[in-house]
C-alpha positions as a printed Julia matrix, in Angstrom:
295×3 Matrix{Float64}:
 -24.52  -133.87  110.07
 -24.23  -129.8   109.65
 -28.27  -129.41  109.3
 -28.47  -131.38  112.95
 -26.09  -129.1   114.33
 -27.93  -126.09  113.09
 -31.35  -126.8   114.05
 -29.85  -127.62  117.76
 -28.47  -124.38  118.0
 -31.54  -122.8   116.32
 -33.53  -125.04  119.44
 -31.49  -123.08  122.29
 -31.72  -119.81  120.85
 -35.61  -120.28  121.07
 -35.34  -121.96  124.49
 -33.3   -118.58  125.68
 -35.95  -116.67  124.11
 -38.68  -118.33  125.76
 -37.13  -117.9   129.05
 -36.87  -114.18  128.32
 -40.6   -114.0   127.43
 -41.72  -115.7   130.71
 -39.57  -113.82  132.87
 -40.83  -110.5   131.12
 -44.91  -111.74  131.23
 -44.42  -112.4   135.17
 -42.93  -108.86  135.89
 -45.23  -107.44  133.86
 -47.89  -109.43  135.9
 -46.34  -108.75  138.99
 -46.02  -104.63  138.42
 -49.98  -104.56  137.21
 -50.88  -106.0   140.49
 -49.03  -103.4   142.39
 -49.93  -100.44  140.55
 -53.92  -101.66  140.81
 -53.4   -101.63  144.58
 -51.31   -98.53  144.76
 -54.69   -96.72  142.62
 -57.17   -98.24  145.02
 -55.38   -97.17  148.19
 -55.63   -93.72  147.21
 -58.94   -93.35  145.94
 -60.74   -92.77  148.82
 -58.78   -89.95  149.84
 -59.27   -88.35  146.23
 -62.8    -89.16  146.14
 -63.51   -86.81  149.11
 -61.9    -84.35  147.48
 -64.32   -84.62  145.01
 -67.11   -84.42  146.63
 -66.4    -81.61  148.88
 -66.01   -79.23  145.43
 -69.36   -81.06  144.25
 -70.77   -79.94  147.94
 -69.58   -76.7   147.55
 -70.73   -76.22  143.84
 -74.16   -77.27  144.83
 -74.62   -75.01  148.25
 -72.9    -72.22  146.95
 -73.98   -72.07  142.88
 -72.35   -68.05  142.83
 -68.75   -69.16  143.81
 -66.87   -68.06  140.89
 -62.9    -69.75  140.42
 -60.0    -69.47  138.24
 -59.97   -72.83  137.69
 -63.8    -72.84  136.48
 -63.18   -69.99  134.4
 -63.92   -70.97  130.47
 -62.32   -67.73  128.8
 -64.95   -67.59  126.81
 -63.62   -64.16  125.16
 -60.82   -66.44  123.7
 -61.71   -67.32  120.17
 -61.16   -71.33  119.45
 -58.21   -70.13  117.09
 -56.48   -68.52  119.56
 -56.79   -70.4   122.3
 -53.92   -71.67  123.87
 -54.11   -75.69  124.1
 -51.68   -78.02  126.2
 -51.55   -81.9   125.52
 -49.94   -84.27  128.29
 -49.31   -87.09  126.14
 -48.35   -90.41  128.07
 -46.55   -93.65  126.76
 -44.48   -95.97  128.27
 -40.7    -95.94  128.66
 -40.0    -99.43  126.82
 -41.44  -101.16  124.05
 -42.27  -104.66  123.36
 -46.0   -103.86  125.03
 -47.67  -104.23  121.28
 -49.93  -101.52  119.73
 -49.99   -99.32  122.66
 -47.89   -96.86  122.07
 -48.48   -96.85  118.61
 -52.34   -96.03  119.17
 -51.75   -93.07  122.26
 -48.99   -91.57  120.12
 -51.68   -91.8   116.84
 -54.4    -90.01  118.75
 -51.94   -87.4   119.66
 -51.04   -86.62  116.47
 -54.58   -86.29  115.38
 -55.56   -83.89  118.43
 -52.4    -81.98  117.59
 -53.35   -81.54  114.09
 -56.72   -80.49  114.37
 -55.84   -77.7   117.1
 -54.86   -74.15  116.05
 -52.34   -73.41  119.15
 -51.0    -76.62  120.51
 -48.48   -77.29  123.33
 -47.23   -80.5   123.5
 -46.13   -82.04  127.24
 -44.23   -85.57  127.5
 -44.24   -88.5   129.62
 -42.66   -91.65  128.41
 -39.28   -91.82  126.34
 -41.03   -93.41  123.46
 -43.12   -90.46  123.08
 -40.19   -88.63  123.21
 -37.93   -90.06  120.45
 -41.31   -90.18  118.46
 -41.97   -86.72  118.19
 -38.52   -85.74  117.92
 -37.99   -87.9   114.91
 -40.88   -85.85  113.45
 -39.78   -82.39  114.39
 -42.41   -81.62  116.87
 -41.58   -79.55  119.21
 -41.7    -80.37  123.09
 -42.57   -77.75  125.8
 -41.9    -79.85  128.66
 -40.76   -83.53  129.33
 -41.61   -85.53  132.79
 -38.92   -87.78  132.88
 -38.75   -91.39  135.13
 -42.85   -91.06  135.79
 -43.94   -93.16  132.96
 -42.45   -96.48  134.93
 -43.25   -95.07  138.01
 -46.2    -93.4   139.04
 -46.31   -91.86  142.29
 -48.63   -89.58  144.03
 -45.88   -86.94  144.95
 -44.78   -86.97  140.88
 -48.52   -86.54  139.79
 -49.04   -83.33  142.39
 -46.05   -81.84  141.1
 -47.17   -82.14  137.34
 -50.62   -81.26  138.34
 -49.25   -77.7   139.71
 -47.34   -77.13  137.1
 -50.37   -76.94  134.89
 -52.41   -75.23  137.41
 -49.71   -72.63  137.44
 -49.67   -72.36  133.43
 -53.65   -72.08  133.12
 -54.11   -69.18  136.11
 -50.86   -67.14  134.34
 -52.82   -67.26  131.25
 -50.17   -69.3   129.61
 -52.86   -72.36  128.26
 -56.58   -72.07  128.02
 -57.04   -75.85  128.07
 -55.34   -78.56  129.3
 -56.02   -82.17  128.02
 -54.21   -85.84  128.94
 -53.95   -88.31  126.12
 -53.58   -91.67  128.03
 -54.33   -94.86  127.37
 -58.15   -96.24  129.26
 -57.69   -99.95  130.64
 -61.61  -100.67  130.12
 -61.11  -104.57  131.03
 -58.24  -106.95  130.63
 -59.05  -107.36  127.3
 -59.78  -103.39  125.51
 -57.58  -100.88  126.39
 -58.46   -97.54  124.73
 -56.7    -94.22  124.02
 -58.6    -91.69  125.35
 -58.42   -87.52  125.36
 -59.42   -86.27  128.72
 -59.77   -82.48  129.44
 -58.28   -81.43  132.92
 -58.4    -77.49  132.67
 -60.53   -75.46  132.84
 -62.82   -77.29  135.34
 -66.77   -77.62  134.48
 -69.52   -77.83  137.48
 -70.98   -80.85  135.06
 -68.16   -83.09  136.18
 -69.02   -82.64  139.92
 -72.68   -84.29  140.44
 -73.61   -84.48  144.18
 -74.28   -87.76  144.6
 -77.25   -89.17  146.9
 -78.69   -85.34  147.4
 -81.33   -86.45  149.89
 -78.59   -87.86  152.32
 -76.79   -85.0   152.43
 -79.22   -82.06  153.06
 -77.87   -79.39  155.99
 -79.78   -78.95  158.77
 -77.86   -76.55  159.67
 -76.14   -73.16  157.48
 -72.37   -74.62  156.5
 -69.77   -71.79  156.2
 -66.75   -72.15  154.56
 -63.65   -69.98  156.3
 -62.57   -67.57  155.3
 -64.4    -68.52  151.94
 -65.33   -70.68  149.44
 -63.0    -69.64  147.05
 -60.12   -70.45  149.29
 -61.33   -73.6   149.99
 -61.31   -74.36  146.68
 -57.41   -73.08  146.11
 -56.85   -76.14  148.7
 -59.37   -78.42  146.98
 -58.6    -77.8   143.01
 -54.71   -78.9   143.25
 -55.54   -82.37  145.63
 -58.32   -82.88  142.44
 -55.91   -82.28  140.01
 -53.45   -84.28  141.46
 -55.96   -86.94  141.61
 -57.23   -87.01  137.98
 -52.69   -86.85  137.15
 -52.13   -89.64  139.09
 -54.98   -91.91  137.76
 -53.93   -91.4   134.35
 -50.8    -92.05  134.96
 -51.42   -95.32  136.63
 -54.08   -96.37  134.04
 -51.54   -95.84  131.47
 -49.08   -97.91  133.13
 -51.49  -100.65  133.83
 -52.35  -100.85  130.04
 -48.94  -101.08  129.14
 -48.21  -103.96  131.46
 -51.15  -105.44  130.28
 -50.7   -105.35  126.64
 -46.64  -106.24  127.4
 -48.57  -109.55  129.19
 -50.48  -110.23  125.88
 -47.66  -109.75  123.46
 -45.36  -112.13  125.8
 -47.76  -114.56  126.33
 -48.44  -114.5   123.04
 -44.54  -114.66  122.13
 -44.35  -117.51  124.52
 -47.07  -119.47  122.67
 -45.32  -118.83  118.96
 -42.01  -119.84  120.91
 -43.59  -123.23  122.41
 -45.01  -123.98  118.55
 -41.72  -123.08  116.77
 -40.03  -125.62  119.69
 -42.07  -128.64  118.4
 -41.73  -127.74  114.91
 -37.72  -127.36  115.58
 -37.93  -130.77  117.55
 -40.03  -132.54  115.12
 -37.51  -131.09  112.4
 -34.22  -132.22  114.58
 -35.67  -135.61  114.85
 -35.84  -135.77  111.59
 -32.52  -134.77  110.41
 -30.96  -137.17  113.51
 -32.8   -140.29  111.55
 -31.6   -139.12  108.27
 -27.79  -138.79  109.33
 -28.35  -141.91  110.84
 -29.66  -143.44  108.18
 -27.22  -141.95  105.6
 -23.99  -143.53  108.19
 -25.87  -146.75  108.23
 -26.28  -146.81  104.39
 -22.5   -145.92  104.43
 -21.16  -148.62  106.44
 -23.34  -151.02  104.54
 -22.03  -149.83  101.43
 -18.31  -149.82  102.82
 -18.66  -153.43  103.48
 -20.27  -154.8   100.41
 -17.49  -152.85   98.33
 -15.33  -154.73  100.58
 -16.6   -158.38   99.78
 -16.73  -157.73   96.47
 -13.28  -156.38   96.5
């Protein structure tokens, strides 16, 4: 009877775990849909900013701007490179955090003067255990990416670049290729490159008159580039969040399948143990009855 009780307790434990994994799957699914909708709603605004920057660069090729300065005078060994590493605040998401952190470690090892900035609690704990110095942390962002928060992060790095404290800014995040493929990616944010702003369908955007930017192209760019940076940062935050939720959905779905399989095996073991216990009781009763007759 002890074996039957142990199996019954094990079944209850697995059933409770199955409820948790199912609930986490549903929460991750809901969060994923919400984040995708948020990103789709803001894309037209940021796309218009990108097209306007491309328009200025195409029709004013001589324009020079601080954020496009590649700083060729700074040698590679002296370049101060900032890395923004985006991880999650929680675990139970498969290899999501591990993969992006491994890419971050690789990039840091390949850079002469790296400066590390973190988004997400998992990254903070990871680098703290390895005694890697962190220049800045953006808390409470990974699980709730918003445009105002992205604007704040983007503006802080624009200031660091403009003041010469950083010569390059990269963001390391997880790009969601599709529902099955999530790829850790390193994307350069600063300095901006003209090749990133091709003019789409130039035959449809030809001018019939001279276009002037008031007070100047540089001043207009001063207002457009922060918006572009906000869009880039927001996009990486949402991509990372979507990848995390998708990875958690996959992990929880796999855990639920394993729990159901385990329940099936446990129920079979329970029935066998119960049948064995009943058989043993019947045998003991029969044996006792026979002993009474013989006595």
